[in-house]
N, CA, C and O atoms as a Tripos MOL2 file, in Angstrom:
@<TRIPOS>MOLECULE
protein
  280   279    70     0     0
PROTEIN
NO_CHARGES

@<TRIPOS>ATOM
      1 N         -12.3670   -3.3540    9.9060 N.3       1 MET1
      2 CA        -11.0490   -3.3010    9.2890 C.3       1 MET1
      3 C         -10.4660   -1.9170    9.5850 C.2       1 MET1
      4 O         -11.1760   -0.9120    9.5580 O.2       1 MET1
      5 N          -9.1820   -1.8840    9.8620 N.am      2 CYS2
      6 CA         -8.5460   -0.6160   10.2040 C.3       2 CYS2
      7 C          -7.7050   -0.1020    9.0360 C.2       2 CYS2
      8 O          -7.4110   -0.8410    8.0970 O.2       2 CYS2
      9 N          -7.3290    1.1560    9.1080 N.am      3 SER3
     10 CA         -6.6970    1.8290    7.9720 C.3       3 SER3
     11 C          -5.3280    1.2540    7.6190 C.2       3 SER3
     12 O          -5.0240    1.0810    6.4390 O.2       3 SER3
     13 N          -4.4950    0.9530    8.6190 N.am      4 GLU4
     14 CA         -3.1660    0.4160    8.3160 C.3       4 GLU4
     15 C          -3.2470   -0.9620    7.6680 C.2       4 GLU4
     16 O          -2.4870   -1.2780    6.7530 O.2       4 GLU4
     17 N          -4.1780   -1.7720    8.1550 N.am      5 ARG5
     18 CA         -4.3460   -3.1020    7.5770 C.3       5 ARG5
     19 C          -4.8730   -3.0110    6.1470 C.2       5 ARG5
     20 O          -4.4480   -3.7760    5.2820 O.2       5 ARG5
     21 N          -5.7910   -2.0840    5.8940 N.am      6 MET6
     22 CA         -6.3080   -1.8830    4.5390 C.3       6 MET6
     23 C          -5.1890   -1.4330    3.6020 C.2       6 MET6
     24 O          -5.1420   -1.8550    2.4460 O.2       6 MET6
     25 N          -4.2890   -0.5810    4.0890 N.am      7 GLN7
     26 CA         -3.1810   -0.1160    3.2650 C.3       7 GLN7
     27 C          -2.2560   -1.2670    2.8960 C.2       7 GLN7
     28 O          -1.7840   -1.3420    1.7610 O.2       7 GLN7
     29 N          -1.9950   -2.1510    3.8260 N.am      8 ARG8
     30 CA         -1.1220   -3.2960    3.5480 C.3       8 ARG8
     31 C          -1.7670   -4.2560    2.5580 C.2       8 ARG8
     32 O          -1.0940   -4.7860    1.6730 O.2       8 ARG8
     33 N          -3.0680   -4.4800    2.7050 N.am      9 ILE9
     34 CA         -3.7880   -5.3450    1.7550 C.3       9 ILE9
     35 C          -3.7590   -4.7260    0.3660 C.2       9 ILE9
     36 O          -3.5090   -5.4220   -0.6180 O.2       9 ILE9
     37 N          -4.0110   -3.4250    0.2760 N.am     10 LEU10
     38 CA         -3.9810   -2.7390   -1.0150 C.3      10 LEU10
     39 C          -2.5840   -2.7980   -1.6390 C.2      10 LEU10
     40 O          -2.4570   -2.9930   -2.8480 O.2      10 LEU10
     41 N          -1.5370   -2.6330   -0.8290 N.am     11 MET11
     42 CA         -0.1790   -2.7000   -1.3620 C.3      11 MET11
     43 C           0.1090   -4.0990   -1.9130 C.2      11 MET11
     44 O           0.7350   -4.2230   -2.9650 O.2      11 MET11
     45 N          -0.3300   -5.1380   -1.2300 N.am     12 ALA12
     46 CA         -0.1310   -6.5040   -1.7190 C.3      12 ALA12
     47 C          -0.8760   -6.7280   -3.0320 C.2      12 ALA12
     48 O          -0.3510   -7.3750   -3.9370 O.2      12 ALA12
     49 N          -2.0890   -6.2030   -3.1430 N.am     13 ILE13
     50 CA         -2.8680   -6.3350   -4.3800 C.3      13 ILE13
     51 C          -2.1810   -5.6030   -5.5250 C.2      13 ILE13
     52 O          -2.0830   -6.1360   -6.6300 O.2      13 ILE13
     53 N          -1.7030   -4.3830   -5.2710 N.am     14 VAL14
     54 CA         -1.0420   -3.5900   -6.3140 C.3      14 VAL14
     55 C           0.2410   -4.2730   -6.7720 C.2      14 VAL14
     56 O           0.5270   -4.3110   -7.9680 O.2      14 VAL14
     57 N           1.0130   -4.8130   -5.8330 N.am     15 ILE15
     58 CA          2.2460   -5.5170   -6.2160 C.3      15 ILE15
     59 C           1.9070   -6.7710   -7.0070 C.2      15 ILE15
     60 O           2.6180   -7.1100   -7.9530 O.2      15 ILE15
     61 N           0.8320   -7.4710   -6.6370 N.am     16 GLY16
     62 CA          0.3950   -8.6360   -7.4030 C.3      16 GLY16
     63 C          -0.0100   -8.2740   -8.8190 C.2      16 GLY16
     64 O           0.3400   -8.9780   -9.7670 O.2      16 GLY16
     65 N          -0.7470   -7.1780   -8.9710 N.am     17 ILE17
     66 CA         -1.1400   -6.7120  -10.3070 C.3      17 ILE17
     67 C           0.0850   -6.3030  -11.1040 C.2      17 ILE17
     68 O           0.1650   -6.5640  -12.3040 O.2      17 ILE17
     69 N           1.0450   -5.6590  -10.4400 N.am     18 MET18
     70 CA          2.2770   -5.2520  -11.1090 C.3      18 MET18
     71 C           3.0330   -6.4690  -11.6420 C.2      18 MET18
     72 O           3.4870   -6.4650  -12.7870 O.2      18 MET18
     73 N           3.1670   -7.4950  -10.8290 N.am     19 ILE19
     74 CA          3.8660   -8.7100  -11.2620 C.3      19 ILE19
     75 C           3.1220   -9.3810  -12.4110 C.2      19 ILE19
     76 O           3.7450   -9.8400  -13.3680 O.2      19 ILE19
     77 N           1.7950   -9.4420  -12.3250 N.am     20 PHE20
     78 CA          0.9890  -10.0280  -13.3910 C.3      20 PHE20
     79 C           1.1790   -9.2700  -14.7040 C.2      20 PHE20
     80 O           1.3900   -9.8850  -15.7490 O.2      20 PHE20
     81 N           1.1060   -7.9450  -14.6570 N.am     21 LEU21
     82 CA          1.2790   -7.1410  -15.8670 C.3      21 LEU21
     83 C           2.6760   -7.2990  -16.4460 C.2      21 LEU21
     84 O           2.8450   -7.4020  -17.6610 O.2      21 LEU21
     85 N           3.6740   -7.3180  -15.5730 N.am     22 PHE22
     86 CA          5.0520   -7.4570  -16.0350 C.3      22 PHE22
     87 C           5.2470   -8.7990  -16.7400 C.2      22 PHE22
     88 O           5.8980   -8.8660  -17.7830 O.2      22 PHE22
     89 N           4.6840   -9.8660  -16.1700 N.am     23 ASN23
     90 CA          4.8360  -11.1910  -16.7630 C.3      23 ASN23
     91 C           3.9400  -11.4170  -17.9730 C.2      23 ASN23
     92 O           4.1780  -12.3350  -18.7580 O.2      23 ASN23
     93 N           2.9140  -10.5890  -18.1300 N.am     24 SER24
     94 CA          2.0100  -10.7130  -19.2730 C.3      24 SER24
     95 C           2.4990   -9.9350  -20.4890 C.2      24 SER24
     96 O           1.8410   -9.9360  -21.5290 O.2      24 SER24
     97 N           3.6240   -9.2840  -20.3720 N.am     25 GLY25
     98 CA          4.1610   -8.5400  -21.5000 C.3      25 GLY25
     99 C           3.9200   -7.0450  -21.4250 C.2      25 GLY25
    100 O           4.4060   -6.3030  -22.2790 O.2      25 GLY25
    101 N           3.1840   -6.5860  -20.4300 N.am     26 TYR26
    102 CA          2.9500   -5.1520  -20.2610 C.3      26 TYR26
    103 C           4.0110   -4.5940  -19.3120 C.2      26 TYR26
    104 O           3.7010   -4.0830  -18.2360 O.2      26 TYR26
    105 N           5.2700   -4.7050  -19.7410 N.am     27 MET27
    106 CA          6.3840   -4.3590  -18.8690 C.3      27 MET27
    107 C           6.4250   -2.8800  -18.5110 C.2      27 MET27
    108 O           6.7850   -2.5280  -17.3880 O.2      27 MET27
    109 N           6.0660   -2.0160  -19.4400 N.am     28 LEU28
    110 CA          6.0990   -0.5820  -19.1590 C.3      28 LEU28
    111 C           5.1100   -0.2270  -18.0480 C.2      28 LEU28
    112 O           5.4580    0.4950  -17.1140 O.2      28 LEU28
    113 N           3.8780   -0.7330  -18.1490 N.am     29 ILE29
    114 CA          2.8690   -0.4390  -17.1220 C.3      29 ILE29
    115 C           3.2860   -1.0500  -15.7850 C.2      29 ILE29
    116 O           3.1290   -0.4240  -14.7370 O.2      29 ILE29
    117 N           3.8200   -2.2790  -15.8250 N.am     30 GLY30
    118 CA          4.2980   -2.9080  -14.5960 C.3      30 GLY30
    119 C           5.4190   -2.1240  -13.9480 C.2      30 GLY30
    120 O           5.4520   -1.9780  -12.7260 O.2      30 GLY30
    121 N           6.3380   -1.6190  -14.7530 N.am     31 ASN31
    122 CA          7.4470   -0.8120  -14.2230 C.3      31 ASN31
    123 C           6.9600    0.5120  -13.6490 C.2      31 ASN31
    124 O           7.4700    0.9670  -12.6250 O.2      31 ASN31
    125 N           5.9940    1.1260  -14.2870 N.am     32 ILE32
    126 CA          5.4510    2.3920  -13.7790 C.3      32 ILE32
    127 C           4.7740    2.1680  -12.4300 C.2      32 ILE32
    128 O           4.9950    2.9330  -11.4910 O.2      32 ILE32
    129 N           3.9510    1.1270  -12.3300 N.am     33 ILE33
    130 CA          3.2920    0.8240  -11.0590 C.3      33 ILE33
    131 C           4.3320    0.5140   -9.9830 C.2      33 ILE33
    132 O           4.2050    0.9660   -8.8450 O.2      33 ILE33
    133 N           5.3600   -0.2600  -10.3440 N.am     34 GLY34
    134 CA          6.4300   -0.5700   -9.4000 C.3      34 GLY34
    135 C           7.1560    0.6680   -8.9230 C.2      34 GLY34
    136 O           7.4730    0.7860   -7.7400 O.2      34 GLY34
    137 N           7.4230    1.5960   -9.8310 N.am     35 ALA35
    138 CA          8.1020    2.8390   -9.4640 C.3      35 ALA35
    139 C           7.2450    3.6680   -8.5090 C.2      35 ALA35
    140 O           7.7640    4.2650   -7.5660 O.2      35 ALA35
    141 N           5.9450    3.7050   -8.7510 N.am     36 VAL36
    142 CA          5.0440    4.4520   -7.8540 C.3      36 VAL36
    143 C           5.0390    3.8220   -6.4680 C.2      36 VAL36
    144 O           5.0890    4.5330   -5.4650 O.2      36 VAL36
    145 N           4.9780    2.4940   -6.4020 N.am     37 VAL37
    146 CA          4.9910    1.8060   -5.1060 C.3      37 VAL37
    147 C           6.3140    2.0730   -4.3780 C.2      37 VAL37
    148 O           6.3180    2.3560   -3.1800 O.2      37 VAL37
    149 N           7.4210    1.9840   -5.0960 N.am     38 ILE38
    150 CA          8.7280    2.2520   -4.4820 C.3      38 ILE38
    151 C           8.8060    3.6870   -3.9860 C.2      38 ILE38
    152 O           9.3100    3.9320   -2.8900 O.2      38 ILE38
    153 N           8.3170    4.6370   -4.7720 N.am     39 PHE39
    154 CA          8.3250    6.0390   -4.3570 C.3      39 PHE39
    155 C           7.4920    6.2360   -3.0970 C.2      39 PHE39
    156 O           7.9210    6.9260   -2.1720 O.2      39 PHE39
    157 N           6.2990    5.6320   -3.0540 N.am     40 MET40
    158 CA          5.4210    5.7940   -1.8890 C.3      40 MET40
    159 C           6.0680    5.2040   -0.6310 C.2      40 MET40
    160 O           6.0130    5.8180    0.4350 O.2      40 MET40
    161 N           6.6730    4.0310   -0.7450 N.am     41 ILE41
    162 CA          7.2940    3.4010    0.4230 C.3      41 ILE41
    163 C           8.5130    4.2060    0.8800 C.2      41 ILE41
    164 O           8.7440    4.3570    2.0790 O.2      41 ILE41
    165 N           9.2910    4.7200   -0.0750 N.am     42 THR42
    166 CA         10.4520    5.5260    0.2780 C.3      42 THR42
    167 C          10.0220    6.8340    0.9470 C.2      42 THR42
    168 O          10.6220    7.2490    1.9400 O.2      42 THR42
    169 N           8.9990    7.4770    0.4160 N.am     43 ALA43
    170 CA          8.4860    8.7060    1.0370 C.3      43 ALA43
    171 C           7.9770    8.4100    2.4450 C.2      43 ALA43
    172 O           8.1890    9.2030    3.3630 O.2      43 ALA43
    173 N           7.3160    7.2890    2.6160 N.am     44 TRP44
    174 CA          6.8160    6.8930    3.9270 C.3      44 TRP44
    175 C           7.9740    6.6640    4.8960 C.2      44 TRP44
    176 O           7.8780    7.0330    6.0660 O.2      44 TRP44
    177 N           9.0640    6.0610    4.4250 N.am     45 ALA45
    178 CA         10.2170    5.7780    5.2830 C.3      45 ALA45
    179 C          10.9140    7.0580    5.7370 C.2      45 ALA45
    180 O          11.3200    7.1650    6.8940 O.2      45 ALA45
    181 N          11.0540    8.0290    4.8360 N.am     46 PHE46
    182 CA         11.7870    9.2450    5.1790 C.3      46 PHE46
    183 C          10.9500   10.2770    5.9240 C.2      46 PHE46
    184 O          11.4790   11.0170    6.7530 O.2      46 PHE46
    185 N           9.6520   10.3350    5.6410 N.am     47 THR47
    186 CA          8.8240   11.3890    6.2310 C.3      47 THR47
    187 C           7.8330   10.8840    7.2690 C.2      47 THR47
    188 O           7.2020   11.6850    7.9600 O.2      47 THR47
    189 N           7.6860    9.5670    7.3900 N.am     48 ASN48
    190 CA          6.6930    8.9470    8.2670 C.3      48 ASN48
    191 C           5.2760    9.4140    7.9000 C.2      48 ASN48
    192 O           4.4010    9.4910    8.7630 O.2      48 ASN48
    193 N           5.0630    9.7190    6.6310 N.am     49 PHE49
    194 CA          3.7520   10.0980    6.1210 C.3      49 PHE49
    195 C           3.4540    9.2450    4.9050 C.2      49 PHE49
    196 O           4.2100    9.2480    3.9340 O.2      49 PHE49
    197 N           2.3590    8.5190    4.9590 N.am     50 CYS50
    198 CA          1.9370    7.6880    3.8390 C.3      50 CYS50
    199 C           0.5830    8.1980    3.3540 C.2      50 CYS50
    200 O          -0.3950    8.1440    4.1000 O.2      50 CYS50
    201 N           0.5100    8.6940    2.1120 N.am     51 PRO51
    202 CA         -0.7600    9.2370    1.6210 C.3      51 PRO51
    203 C          -1.9140    8.2330    1.6580 C.2      51 PRO51
    204 O          -3.0520    8.6110    1.9360 O.2      51 PRO51
    205 N          -1.6310    6.9600    1.3820 N.am     52 SER52
    206 CA         -2.7320    5.9930    1.3750 C.3      52 SER52
    207 C          -3.2670    5.7530    2.7880 C.2      52 SER52
    208 O          -4.4750    5.5910    2.9590 O.2      52 SER52
    209 N          -2.4030    5.7260    3.7990 N.am     53 ILE53
    210 CA         -2.8930    5.5810    5.1780 C.3      53 ILE53
    211 C          -3.6720    6.8200    5.5860 C.2      53 ILE53
    212 O          -4.6700    6.7190    6.3000 O.2      53 ILE53
    213 N          -3.2290    7.9800    5.1410 N.am     54 TRP54
    214 CA         -3.9350    9.2190    5.4510 C.3      54 TRP54
    215 C          -5.3390    9.1960    4.8400 C.2      54 TRP54
    216 O          -6.3080    9.5820    5.4940 O.2      54 TRP54
    217 N          -5.4470    8.7450    3.5900 N.am     55 ILE55
    218 CA         -6.7560    8.6700    2.9300 C.3      55 ILE55
    219 C          -7.6310    7.6090    3.5920 C.2      55 ILE55
    220 O          -8.8020    7.8610    3.8750 O.2      55 ILE55
    221 N          -7.0680    6.4180    3.8420 N.am     56 PHE56
    222 CA         -7.8470    5.3680    4.4990 C.3      56 PHE56
    223 C          -8.2550    5.7710    5.9090 C.2      56 PHE56
    224 O          -9.2980    5.3330    6.3960 O.2      56 PHE56
    225 N          -7.4500    6.5990    6.5760 N.am     57 GLY57
    226 CA         -7.7910    7.0730    7.9120 C.3      57 GLY57
    227 C          -9.0490    7.9110    7.9470 C.2      57 GLY57
    228 O          -9.6900    8.0320    8.9910 O.2      57 GLY57
    229 N          -9.4070    8.4880    6.8160 N.am     58 LYS58
    230 CA        -10.6350    9.2810    6.7470 C.3      58 LYS58
    231 C         -11.8800    8.3920    6.6450 C.2      58 LYS58
    232 O         -12.9820    8.8370    6.9650 O.2      58 LYS58
    233 N         -11.7150    7.1510    6.2060 N.am     59 PHE59
    234 CA        -12.8440    6.2520    6.0020 C.3      59 PHE59
    235 C         -12.8940    5.1010    7.0010 C.2      59 PHE59
    236 O         -13.9710    4.5810    7.2940 O.2      59 PHE59
    237 N         -11.7380    4.7010    7.5250 N.am     60 PHE60
    238 CA        -11.6760    3.5850    8.4580 C.3      60 PHE60
    239 C         -11.0300    4.0520    9.7520 C.2      60 PHE60
    240 O         -10.3240    5.0600    9.7830 O.2      60 PHE60
    241 N         -11.2820    3.3020   10.8200 N.am     61 LYS61
    242 CA        -10.6830    3.6670   12.1090 C.3      61 LYS61
    243 C          -9.2040    3.3040   12.1330 C.2      61 LYS61
    244 O          -8.7360    2.5040   11.3220 O.2      61 LYS61
    245 N          -8.4750    3.8980   13.0680 N.am     62 LYS62
    246 CA         -7.0660    3.5780   13.2570 C.3      62 LYS62
    247 C          -6.9570    2.2010   13.8900 C.2      62 LYS62
    248 O          -7.8430    1.7830   14.6350 O.2      62 LYS62
    249 N          -5.8770    1.4980   13.5970 N.am     63 CYS63
    250 CA         -5.6420    0.1880   14.1970 C.3      63 CYS63
    251 C          -5.2430    0.3650   15.6580 C.2      63 CYS63
    252 O          -4.4300    1.2250   15.9960 O.2      63 CYS63
    253 N          -5.8250   -0.4570   16.5080 N.am     64 ASP64
    254 CA         -5.4630   -0.4470   17.9250 C.3      64 ASP64
    255 C          -4.6380   -1.7040   18.1830 C.2      64 ASP64
    256 O          -5.1600   -2.7320   18.6150 O.2      64 ASP64
    257 N          -3.3340   -1.5990   17.9080 N.am     65 TRP65
    258 CA         -2.4570   -2.7650   17.9850 C.3      65 TRP65
    259 C          -2.2480   -3.2240   19.4260 C.2      65 TRP65
    260 O          -1.8900   -4.3810   19.6480 O.2      65 TRP65
    261 N          -2.4620   -2.3480   20.4110 N.am     66 ASP66
    262 CA         -2.2330   -2.7110   21.8110 C.3      66 ASP66
    263 C          -3.4240   -3.4480   22.4330 C.2      66 ASP66
    264 O          -3.2980   -4.0490   23.5000 O.2      66 ASP66
    265 N          -4.5580   -3.4010   21.7720 N.am     67 LYS67
    266 CA         -5.7710   -4.0340   22.2940 C.3      67 LYS67
    267 C          -5.6390   -5.5530   22.1840 C.2      67 LYS67
    268 O          -5.3190   -6.0910   21.1240 O.2      67 LYS67
    269 N          -5.8880   -6.2130   23.2820 N.am     68 LYS68
    270 CA         -5.8200   -7.6780   23.3080 C.3      68 LYS68
    271 C          -7.1750   -8.2370   22.8970 C.2      68 LYS68
    272 O          -8.2070   -7.8050   23.4100 O.2      68 LYS68
    273 N          -7.1770   -9.1870   21.9810 N.am     69 SER69
    274 CA         -8.4370   -9.8210   21.6090 C.3      69 SER69
    275 C          -8.6570  -11.0400   22.5010 C.2      69 SER69
    276 O          -7.7310  -11.7910   22.8070 O.2      69 SER69
    277 N          -9.9030  -11.2070   22.9040 N.am     70 GLU70
    278 CA        -10.2160  -12.3010   23.8210 C.3      70 GLU70
    279 C         -10.9730  -13.3970   23.1410 C.2      70 GLU70
    280 O         -11.3150  -14.3960   23.7730 O.2      70 GLU70
@<TRIPOS>BOND
     1     1     2 1
     2     2     3 1
     3     3     4 2
     4     3     5 am
     5     5     6 1
     6     6     7 1
     7     7     8 2
     8     7     9 am
     9     9    10 1
    10    10    11 1
    11    11    12 2
    12    11    13 am
    13    13    14 1
    14    14    15 1
    15    15    16 2
    16    15    17 am
    17    17    18 1
    18    18    19 1
    19    19    20 2
    20    19    21 am
    21    21    22 1
    22    22    23 1
    23    23    24 2
    24    23    25 am
    25    25    26 1
    26    26    27 1
    27    27    28 2
    28    27    29 am
    29    29    30 1
    30    30    31 1
    31    31    32 2
    32    31    33 am
    33    33    34 1
    34    34    35 1
    35    35    36 2
    36    35    37 am
    37    37    38 1
    38    38    39 1
    39    39    40 2
    40    39    41 am
    41    41    42 1
    42    42    43 1
    43    43    44 2
    44    43    45 am
    45    45    46 1
    46    46    47 1
    47    47    48 2
    48    47    49 am
    49    49    50 1
    50    50    51 1
    51    51    52 2
    52    51    53 am
    53    53    54 1
    54    54    55 1
    55    55    56 2
    56    55    57 am
    57    57    58 1
    58    58    59 1
    59    59    60 2
    60    59    61 am
    61    61    62 1
    62    62    63 1
    63    63    64 2
    64    63    65 am
    65    65    66 1
    66    66    67 1
    67    67    68 2
    68    67    69 am
    69    69    70 1
    70    70    71 1
    71    71    72 2
    72    71    73 am
    73    73    74 1
    74    74    75 1
    75    75    76 2
    76    75    77 am
    77    77    78 1
    78    78    79 1
    79    79    80 2
    80    79    81 am
    81    81    82 1
    82    82    83 1
    83    83    84 2
    84    83    85 am
    85    85    86 1
    86    86    87 1
    87    87    88 2
    88    87    89 am
    89    89    90 1
    90    90    91 1
    91    91    92 2
    92    91    93 am
    93    93    94 1
    94    94    95 1
    95    95    96 2
    96    95    97 am
    97    97    98 1
    98    98    99 1
    99    99   100 2
   100    99   101 am
   101   101   102 1
   102   102   103 1
   103   103   104 2
   104   103   105 am
   105   105   106 1
   106   106   107 1
   107   107   108 2
   108   107   109 am
   109   109   110 1
   110   110   111 1
   111   111   112 2
   112   111   113 am
   113   113   114 1
   114   114   115 1
   115   115   116 2
   116   115   117 am
   117   117   118 1
   118   118   119 1
   119   119   120 2
   120   119   121 am
   121   121   122 1
   122   122   123 1
   123   123   124 2
   124   123   125 am
   125   125   126 1
   126   126   127 1
   127   127   128 2
   128   127   129 am
   129   129   130 1
   130   130   131 1
   131   131   132 2
   132   131   133 am
   133   133   134 1
   134   134   135 1
   135   135   136 2
   136   135   137 am
   137   137   138 1
   138   138   139 1
   139   139   140 2
   140   139   141 am
   141   141   142 1
   142   142   143 1
   143   143   144 2
   144   143   145 am
   145   145   146 1
   146   146   147 1
   147   147   148 2
   148   147   149 am
   149   149   150 1
   150   150   151 1
   151   151   152 2
   152   151   153 am
   153   153   154 1
   154   154   155 1
   155   155   156 2
   156   155   157 am
   157   157   158 1
   158   158   159 1
   159   159   160 2
   160   159   161 am
   161   161   162 1
   162   162   163 1
   163   163   164 2
   164   163   165 am
   165   165   166 1
   166   166   167 1
   167   167   168 2
   168   167   169 am
   169   169   170 1
   170   170   171 1
   171   171   172 2
   172   171   173 am
   173   173   174 1
   174   174   175 1
   175   175   176 2
   176   175   177 am
   177   177   178 1
   178   178   179 1
   179   179   180 2
   180   179   181 am
   181   181   182 1
   182   182   183 1
   183   183   184 2
   184   183   185 am
   185   185   186 1
   186   186   187 1
   187   187   188 2
   188   187   189 am
   189   189   190 1
   190   190   191 1
   191   191   192 2
   192   191   193 am
   193   193   194 1
   194   194   195 1
   195   195   196 2
   196   195   197 am
   197   197   198 1
   198   198   199 1
   199   199   200 2
   200   199   201 am
   201   201   202 1
   202   202   203 1
   203   203   204 2
   204   203   205 am
   205   205   206 1
   206   206   207 1
   207   207   208 2
   208   207   209 am
   209   209   210 1
   210   210   211 1
   211   211   212 2
   212   211   213 am
   213   213   214 1
   214   214   215 1
   215   215   216 2
   216   215   217 am
   217   217   218 1
   218   218   219 1
   219   219   220 2
   220   219   221 am
   221   221   222 1
   222   222   223 1
   223   223   224 2
   224   223   225 am
   225   225   226 1
   226   226   227 1
   227   227   228 2
   228   227   229 am
   229   229   230 1
   230   230   231 1
   231   231   232 2
   232   231   233 am
   233   233   234 1
   234   234   235 1
   235   235   236 2
   236   235   237 am
   237   237   238 1
   238   238   239 1
   239   239   240 2
   240   239   241 am
   241   241   242 1
   242   242   243 1
   243   243   244 2
   244   243   245 am
   245   245   246 1
   246   246   247 1
   247   247   248 2
   248   247   249 am
   249   249   250 1
   250   250   251 1
   251   251   252 2
   252   251   253 am
   253   253   254 1
   254   254   255 1
   255   255   256 2
   256   255   257 am
   257   257   258 1
   258   258   259 1
   259   259   260 2
   260   259   261 am
   261   261   262 1
   262   262   263 1
   263   263   264 2
   264   263   265 am
   265   265   266 1
   266   266   267 1
   267   267   268 2
   268   267   269 am
   269   269   270 1
   270   270   271 1
   271   271   272 2
   272   271   273 am
   273   273   274 1
   274   274   275 1
   275   275   276 2
   276   275   277 am
   277   277   278 1
   278   278   279 1
   279   279   280 2
@<TRIPOS>SUBSTRUCTURE
     1 MET1         2 RESIDUE 1 A MET
     2 CYS2         6 RESIDUE 1 A CYS
     3 SER3        10 RESIDUE 1 A SER
     4 GLU4        14 RESIDUE 1 A GLU
     5 ARG5        18 RESIDUE 1 A ARG
     6 MET6        22 RESIDUE 1 A MET
     7 GLN7        26 RESIDUE 1 A GLN
     8 ARG8        30 RESIDUE 1 A ARG
     9 ILE9        34 RESIDUE 1 A ILE
    10 LEU10       38 RESIDUE 1 A LEU
    11 MET11       42 RESIDUE 1 A MET
    12 ALA12       46 RESIDUE 1 A ALA
    13 ILE13       50 RESIDUE 1 A ILE
    14 VAL14       54 RESIDUE 1 A VAL
    15 ILE15       58 RESIDUE 1 A ILE
    16 GLY16       62 RESIDUE 1 A GLY
    17 ILE17       66 RESIDUE 1 A ILE
    18 MET18       70 RESIDUE 1 A MET
    19 ILE19       74 RESIDUE 1 A ILE
    20 PHE20       78 RESIDUE 1 A PHE
    21 LEU21       82 RESIDUE 1 A LEU
    22 PHE22       86 RESIDUE 1 A PHE
    23 ASN23       90 RESIDUE 1 A ASN
    24 SER24       94 RESIDUE 1 A SER
    25 GLY25       98 RESIDUE 1 A GLY
    26 TYR26      102 RESIDUE 1 A TYR
    27 MET27      106 RESIDUE 1 A MET
    28 LEU28      110 RESIDUE 1 A LEU
    29 ILE29      114 RESIDUE 1 A ILE
    30 GLY30      118 RESIDUE 1 A GLY
    31 ASN31      122 RESIDUE 1 A ASN
    32 ILE32      126 RESIDUE 1 A ILE
    33 ILE33      130 RESIDUE 1 A ILE
    34 GLY34      134 RESIDUE 1 A GLY
    35 ALA35      138 RESIDUE 1 A ALA
    36 VAL36      142 RESIDUE 1 A VAL
    37 VAL37      146 RESIDUE 1 A VAL
    38 ILE38      150 RESIDUE 1 A ILE
    39 PHE39      154 RESIDUE 1 A PHE
    40 MET40      158 RESIDUE 1 A MET
    41 ILE41      162 RESIDUE 1 A ILE
    42 THR42      166 RESIDUE 1 A THR
    43 ALA43      170 RESIDUE 1 A ALA
    44 TRP44      174 RESIDUE 1 A TRP
    45 ALA45      178 RESIDUE 1 A ALA
    46 PHE46      182 RESIDUE 1 A PHE
    47 THR47      186 RESIDUE 1 A THR
    48 ASN48      190 RESIDUE 1 A ASN
    49 PHE49      194 RESIDUE 1 A PHE
    50 CYS50      198 RESIDUE 1 A CYS
    51 PRO51      202 RESIDUE 1 A PRO
    52 SER52      206 RESIDUE 1 A SER
    53 ILE53      210 RESIDUE 1 A ILE
    54 TRP54      214 RESIDUE 1 A TRP
    55 ILE55      218 RESIDUE 1 A ILE
    56 PHE56      222 RESIDUE 1 A PHE
    57 GLY57      226 RESIDUE 1 A GLY
    58 LYS58      230 RESIDUE 1 A LYS
    59 PHE59      234 RESIDUE 1 A PHE
    60 PHE60      238 RESIDUE 1 A PHE
    61 LYS61      242 RESIDUE 1 A LYS
    62 LYS62      246 RESIDUE 1 A LYS
    63 CYS63      250 RESIDUE 1 A CYS
    64 ASP64      254 RESIDUE 1 A ASP
    65 TRP65      258 RESIDUE 1 A TRP
    66 ASP66      262 RESIDUE 1 A ASP
    67 LYS67      266 RESIDUE 1 A LYS
    68 LYS68      270 RESIDUE 1 A LYS
    69 SER69      274 RESIDUE 1 A SER
    70 GLU70      278 RESIDUE 1 A GLU
């Protein structure tokens, strides 16, 4: 598994947990998690730096999107 793919899976899990918490009545916690996700994506868009990809890059290899699988 590569770092970018792990980051996308983690983001999907966090958004799923956020939606679950929001619908379960824990709206404040859901909103806080949502705000953090929005901040991280916005920072990534403006600076091309994503802290979670940077951290995952230390543990997993980089994705080789140009490599053809046979």
